[in-house]
C-alpha positions, 0 to 999 in steps of 0.5 A: 502243314501250311502255315496260315493265319489260322495257325496263329494263337487265338486273337480277335476276329478282326486281327485274324481277318486282317492276317488271312487277307495279308496271307492271301494277298502275299500268295496272289502277288508272288504268283505274278512276281517271282516267275519274272526273269527267273528259271522255272525251277528257281521260281517254283522253289520260291513259291513253295517256300512262301506258300508253306511259310508265307511270312518267313518265306517272303522275308527270305525272298526279299533278302536273297531273291534279287540276284542283281548288282546295284545300278551303279555296278551294272552301269560300270560294267556296261560302260567297260563293255562298251569300251572293250567292244569299241576298243578291240574291234580291229583285233577281233576282226583279225582273229589269229589263223585257226585251222581247227574245228568250226565249232571252236570258232563258234565258241570264240564268237559266242564268248565275244558276243556275250563277254566282249573280250576277243580271242588273242593269239601269242600266249603261253600257258603253264598249269600249276598243280601244286598248292604251295607251288602256285603260291610260291610262283605268284610270290616270285613274280610279285618280287620282280614287279616294277610298276604294279601288282593287281590281286583279286581273290575270293578268300585271302588269309595271312598264314604260314603258307601265304606269309611269303606272298604277303611279304612280297606284296608288302615289299613291292609296295614299299619300293614304290610298286602300286599294289592293289588288293581285292578280297571278297568281304564275306568269303574272307570274313568267315575264315579264322584270322580275318582280323589279323589280316586286316591289321596287317594290310592297314600297317602296310602300304598296300591299297586294299578293298573288300569286294561286295562288302556288307557294312549296313552302317556305311550304307553298303548293303545287298543280297548277302550271298552275292559274292565275287568269286574270281581269282586273279593276279596280274603283275606289271601287265606281263604275267597273270595267274587265274584258276581255282585257288584262294590265297589261304593255307590248304585246310582253310585254317579249320581245326577239324580239317587239320584233325582229319587231314582235309586239304584242298587240291587246286589248279592254277594257270600261269599266263603270259601274252596279250591275254594278261591284258583281259585279266587286268581289265576284269581287275580294273573293273572290279577295282573301280566298282569298289573304289570309284577309282578309274584305272584308265591306263589299265582299261586301255585296249588300243595297245593290244596286239594279238600275235600268231603262234602260241596259245589262243586264249579268251577270257569269259567274264560272268556274274550278276553284271551280265544277264546272259549266264556267259559261263553256262552258255559256253559250257553247254556249247562245248559239251554239245560240240564234243566229238570224242571225249569230255573230261570235267573236274568240278568241286560243286556239280549241281547242274540246271536242266540245260547243263544236265541235258548237255552232259547226258546227251554227249554221253548218250551219242557216244562221247566219252564223258568223265566227271571227277568230283570229291568222294566227301564234299566240304559243304553238306547241302551242296554235296548231297544235292550233287549226289542226287544227280549221280544216277541219271549221270550213270544211266546216261553213260557218264563215268564218275570218278570220286577223288579220295577223302579227306582231300577236297578236289576244288579244281575247276576245269574241263577238256573237250576232245584234243582242242579246248581246255577251260579253267577258272573260278566257276563251279558247275552249279547255279550259284556260279551261273547266276550269283557269283562273279566269275572268271573263265579262260578258254584255251585253244592249244593242243599242247595246253590240252595235253597239259590238262590231260596229264593232270586228269590222268593223275586224278584218275590214277588215284580216284575210285570209279563209281558204278551204277549198281553200287549207287542205286543200292545205296541206303534209303536214308542217304537217298532221301537226304540227297533228294531233300538237298536237291530241292534247295539246289536252285536257292543255294 
């Protein structure tokens, strides 16, 4: 039943009339406001919410309907974009020689136009599949730092697995290295032990800030679910790390996870070469957004060089600071360009129409498309919304592999033919396309692609392939829950 003023307890006729007028006014106004600059599916979800629950729906829309960052943050991002564009004009004009498919060059140009960073050659890439191994690799590099360490992670926690990394950060700061740490306020706050980590940071010489903090008493307020989801570590501008992994033990300090043996499976990349400078600019931009401190030397681009040889790499920033949904456009471009095979690993695969059409079209035109997802997700609504797309994917010919529970395949990467590998913090869902600040790295090197194929081979060896007959015959109640969850997908 639709909740209107008539649903309220008996009140005076004048109050009832006033409430009815307000009710109708809300419905009329939102019809002309909500569809502006939103996907039709997102607009329709909000309109349904408000039409069924006008007052509650309107309050929720006012809290969660605006996905834009503050004007100051947008102006900071715009200023940095302009500096990058101007400072790298010569480099962009001298793109390292590339003799591969034309569609790869087209993707490079797309990324440059949307994210402003040029493609840079002369890089080395190492993929790190082990969870503790990547934490140790980061700690090793911090222990060798001489100038600065810039760390930015969605979730940070001081625990047994991360203790060495924290100790190395503390030791580096004590010996005069400039150590800066950013972590997402709400992302980290939800983890047990948050208070202990704050005490540890306060007791150290580390400079640290919360990203996108929600502290109303300090005047810091915005849409609560706008989050900085990036994972970046840069040491001395010499080496950088990025990928899917947060700085926390693999069960996320959750007692239930420990009890059932649920652990997160990740993939990180260790990078050397000119590309590290672009990761550092992303950190410097986020740091200045939180502190208003201008890391001028680390925003400079005049000293960059793009060498021949090595891996061609390009950083693609995305988030509410960019209105063009850079990651989604890149993903769609690569999917439509594939000739032979696409392999995707995504913990939260809840595509919009454009991405769903891109992946199913690829399969329907004969490209081998594989999708690795968790057999059992860690987020109820997102997992069931994801499941609601399996039937369409399977009917199109996409091969779906279920990574065995209780493990959570949290790695975010994909390969296209033998030419391109993509890794970063971005999921393939509407939250990562519109609401989260993300970092993605496109790597153009057949040796790197082969490294990622080796990881994918490991996933395939331990996963179970889902077949269409099994899926269409799943219980009716399961199908119902999946479909209901799908209605919330555009608002998640």
